[in-house]
C-alpha positions in Angstrom: -193.5 29.9 54.1 -195.4 28.4 51.1 -194.3 31.4 49.0 -190.6 30.8 49.8 -190.9 27.1 49.1 -192.6 27.9 45.8 -189.9 30.4 44.8 -187.1 27.9 45.8 -188.8 25.1 43.7 -189.0 27.6 40.8 -185.4 28.5 41.0 -184.3 24.8 41.2 -186.5 24.0 38.2 -185.0 26.9 36.2 -181.5 25.7 37.1 -182.3 22.2 35.8 -183.8 23.5 32.6 -180.8 25.9 32.1 -178.4 23.0 32.3 -180.1 21.4 29.3 -180.1 24.7 27.5 -176.3 25.2 27.9 -175.5 21.7 26.9 -174.0 21.8 23.5 -172.1 19.6 21.0 -168.4 19.3 21.2 -166.7 22.5 20.0 -165.2 22.1 16.6 -162.7 25.0 17.0 -160.8 26.2 20.0 -162.3 29.7 19.6 -165.8 28.2 20.1 -164.6 26.5 23.3 -163.2 29.8 24.6 -166.4 31.7 23.8 -168.5 29.0 25.5 -166.3 29.1 28.6 -166.3 32.9 28.9 -170.0 33.1 28.2 -170.7 30.6 31.0 -168.3 32.5 33.4 -170.0 35.8 32.6 -173.5 34.3 33.2 -172.3 32.7 36.5 -170.7 36.0 37.6 -173.8 38.0 36.9 -175.9 35.5 38.9 -173.3 35.4 41.7 -173.1 39.2 42.1 -176.8 39.5 41.9 -177.4 37.0 44.7 -174.7 38.8 46.8 -176.3 42.2 46.2 -179.7 40.8 47.1 -178.5 39.2 50.3 -176.5 42.1 51.5 -179.3 44.5 50.7 -181.8 42.5 52.7 -179.3 42.1 55.6 -178.5 45.9 55.6 -182.2 46.8 55.5 -183.0 44.5 58.4 -180.1 45.8 60.4 -180.9 49.4 59.9 -184.6 48.8 60.6 -183.8 47.1 63.9 -181.3 49.8 64.9 -183.9 52.5 64.3 -186.4 50.5 66.4 -183.9 50.2 69.2 -183.1 53.9 69.1 -186.9 54.7 69.1 -187.4 52.6 72.2 -184.3 53.7 74.1 -182.9 57.1 72.8 -180.2 57.2 75.5 -178.5 54.2 73.9 -178.4 55.7 70.4 -174.6 56.1 70.5 -173.9 52.4 71.2 -176.6 51.2 68.8 -175.3 53.4 66.0 -171.7 52.2 66.6 -172.7 48.6 66.6 -174.9 49.1 63.5 -172.1 50.7 61.5 -169.7 47.9 62.4 -172.3 45.4 61.4 -173.0 47.2 58.1 -169.3 47.2 57.3 -169.1 43.4 57.9 -172.2 42.8 55.7 -170.8 45.0 52.9 -167.5 43.1 53.0 -169.4 40.0 51.9 -170.5 41.8 48.7 -166.9 43.0 48.2 -165.5 39.5 48.6 -168.1 38.3 45.9 -167.0 41.1 43.6 -163.3 40.1 44.0 -164.1 36.5 43.2 -166.2 37.6 40.2 -163.4 39.8 38.9 -160.9 37.0 39.2 -163.2 34.6 37.3 -163.8 37.2 34.6 -160.1 38.1 34.0 -158.5 34.7 34.4 -157.5 33.0 31.1 -157.3 29.2 31.5 -156.5 28.8 27.8 -153.2 30.6 28.0 -150.3 28.2 27.5 
């Protein structure tokens, strides 16, 4: 528990420091504003898809591990366990796909188009 708390405090600290690093003076040209916007969106998209991949990877690993344990304890129920596991894995994977869709929308939208 202490390790998780330390990691969370580290992440929060890095986010606070990063906000100061991304703070900049007002852009003199519209091109600089566009580059700043798209750079921020690209960084946020990379972080978002990374967190989604991490979460779904952990969820899938735990689900498969528990399914294998269940099959090892009760081999007769392997059919029902496998079916439930595959449905669960599909639902977990859909969360990563939703994140990918949101990231693609953010990357390809152009708010500067008039």
